[in-house]
C-alpha positions as CSV (number, residue, x, y, z in Angstrom):
1,X,3.4,-23.8,-13.6
2,X,3.0,-24.6,-9.5
3,X,4.9,-27.6,-8.1
4,X,4.3,-28.9,-4.8
5,X,1.6,-27.1,-2.6
6,X,3.1,-25.0,0.2
7,X,2.2,-27.5,3.1
8,X,4.3,-30.4,1.5
9,X,7.0,-27.7,1.2
10,X,6.8,-26.7,4.8
11,X,7.2,-30.6,5.6
12,X,10.1,-31.0,3.7
13,X,11.6,-28.1,6.1
14,X,10.1,-30.1,9.2
15,X,8.4,-27.3,10.5
16,X,5.6,-28.5,12.9
17,X,2.2,-28.0,10.9
18,X,0.6,-26.5,13.6
19,X,-3.2,-25.3,13.0
20,X,-2.0,-21.5,12.5
21,X,0.9,-22.5,9.7
22,X,-1.4,-25.1,8.0
23,X,-4.4,-22.1,7.6
24,X,-1.7,-19.4,6.2
25,X,-0.3,-21.8,4.2
26,X,-3.8,-22.9,2.8
27,X,-4.7,-19.0,2.3
28,X,-2.1,-19.0,0.0
29,X,-2.6,-22.0,-2.0
30,X,-4.1,-21.6,-5.3
31,X,-2.8,-20.4,-8.8
32,X,-2.0,-16.5,-9.4
33,X,-2.0,-16.1,-5.4
34,X,-0.5,-12.6,-4.4
35,X,-2.1,-11.9,-1.2
36,X,-1.3,-8.8,1.3
37,X,-1.0,-10.1,5.0
38,X,-4.4,-8.5,5.7
39,X,-5.4,-10.8,3.0
40,X,-4.1,-13.8,4.1
41,X,-5.3,-12.7,7.6
42,X,-8.9,-12.4,6.8
43,X,-8.7,-16.1,4.8
44,X,-7.2,-17.6,8.1
45,X,-9.6,-16.1,10.3
46,X,-12.4,-17.4,8.5
47,X,-11.0,-21.0,9.1
48,X,-9.9,-20.4,12.2
49,X,-11.4,-17.2,14.2
50,X,-8.8,-17.2,17.1
51,X,-5.5,-16.5,15.0
52,X,-3.9,-13.5,15.6
53,X,-3.0,-10.9,13.2
54,X,0.9,-10.7,14.2
55,X,0.6,-14.7,14.0
56,X,0.0,-14.1,10.5
57,X,2.9,-11.4,10.1
58,X,5.0,-13.9,11.7
59,X,4.6,-17.1,10.0
60,X,5.0,-14.9,6.8
61,X,8.1,-13.4,7.6
62,X,9.2,-17.3,8.6
63,X,8.2,-18.3,5.3
64,X,9.7,-15.6,3.7
65,X,13.0,-16.1,5.2
66,X,12.5,-20.0,4.4
67,X,12.6,-19.1,0.7
68,X,8.9,-20.8,0.5
69,X,7.4,-17.4,-0.4
70,X,8.7,-14.3,-2.6
71,X,7.5,-10.6,-1.1
72,X,6.8,-8.7,-4.1
73,X,5.4,-5.2,-3.7
74,X,3.2,-3.1,-6.4
75,X,3.8,0.6,-6.9
76,X,3.7,2.0,-3.4
77,X,1.0,-0.7,-2.0
78,X,1.4,-3.1,0.2
79,X,3.7,-6.2,0.0
80,X,2.4,-9.0,-1.7
81,X,3.4,-12.9,-0.9
82,X,3.9,-15.3,-3.7
83,X,3.6,-18.8,-2.9
84,X,5.0,-19.7,-6.4
85,X,8.9,-20.1,-5.3
86,X,9.5,-23.2,-7.3
87,X,9.8,-21.9,-11.0
88,X,11.0,-18.6,-12.2
89,X,8.3,-16.3,-13.0
90,X,7.3,-12.7,-13.7
91,X,4.3,-10.7,-13.1
92,X,1.8,-8.9,-15.1
93,X,-0.3,-6.5,-13.3
94,X,-3.8,-5.0,-14.6
95,X,-3.2,-0.7,-14.4
96,X,-6.6,-0.1,-13.1
97,X,-7.7,-3.4,-10.7
98,X,-4.5,-4.5,-9.9
99,X,-4.6,-8.3,-10.8
100,X,-2.1,-10.1,-10.6
101,X,-0.9,-12.8,-12.9
102,X,2.0,-15.1,-12.9
103,X,3.9,-15.4,-16.2
104,X,6.7,-17.1,-17.7
105,X,8.3,-14.8,-21.2
106,X,9.9,-16.7,-23.9
107,X,13.9,-16.2,-23.8
108,X,16.2,-15.7,-20.8
109,X,16.1,-12.2,-19.0
110,X,19.4,-11.4,-18.2
111,X,21.8,-8.4,-17.7
112,X,24.7,-7.9,-20.3
113,X,27.9,-7.8,-18.0
114,X,28.7,-4.1,-19.5
115,X,25.4,-3.1,-17.9
116,X,26.0,-4.7,-14.2
117,X,28.5,-1.8,-12.5
118,X,29.9,-4.8,-10.8
119,X,26.8,-5.5,-9.2
120,X,26.5,-9.5,-8.3
121,X,23.2,-9.9,-9.6
122,X,20.8,-11.8,-6.9
123,X,17.3,-11.4,-8.6
124,X,15.6,-10.4,-11.4
125,X,12.1,-8.9,-11.0
126,X,10.4,-7.8,-14.6
127,X,6.2,-6.7,-14.3
128,X,4.3,-6.6,-17.7
129,X,1.5,-3.7,-17.3
130,X,-1.6,-3.2,-18.6
131,X,-5.5,-3.5,-18.7
132,X,-6.8,-7.1,-18.2
133,X,-9.8,-8.2,-20.2
134,X,-12.5,-6.4,-17.8
135,X,-11.1,-3.3,-17.3
136,X,-10.2,-3.1,-21.2
137,X,-13.8,-3.9,-22.0
138,X,-15.5,-0.7,-22.7
139,X,-18.4,0.7,-20.3
140,X,-21.6,0.8,-21.0
């Protein structure tokens, strides 16, 4: 489901890959990554101890403005950052532990014209919810 790495996509934008941008992009690499800014900071500071929380927040805002990360919110929780922007997808969320997975449902997800109330649709976000296998397992 994942195409070019975030680092490669940043290079295409012509951004200078500072040590800070590099560790933040690396923190966001992988499948099914939906980290909060604080989680990105924790991963980044492990590789670059002098990085500041403000730098992480500013860089995430910049990556979002460039369209290279998607901001998602789950219920009333903090914003999460999804680097999987190259392919349209939806999210599957565990109601108990909060695990988030990227999914591509079958068929077209659209809103019929007579139900748009004049809105110009710019984004579609569908969330599938349930219990992950670990949370669905009966406790002993």
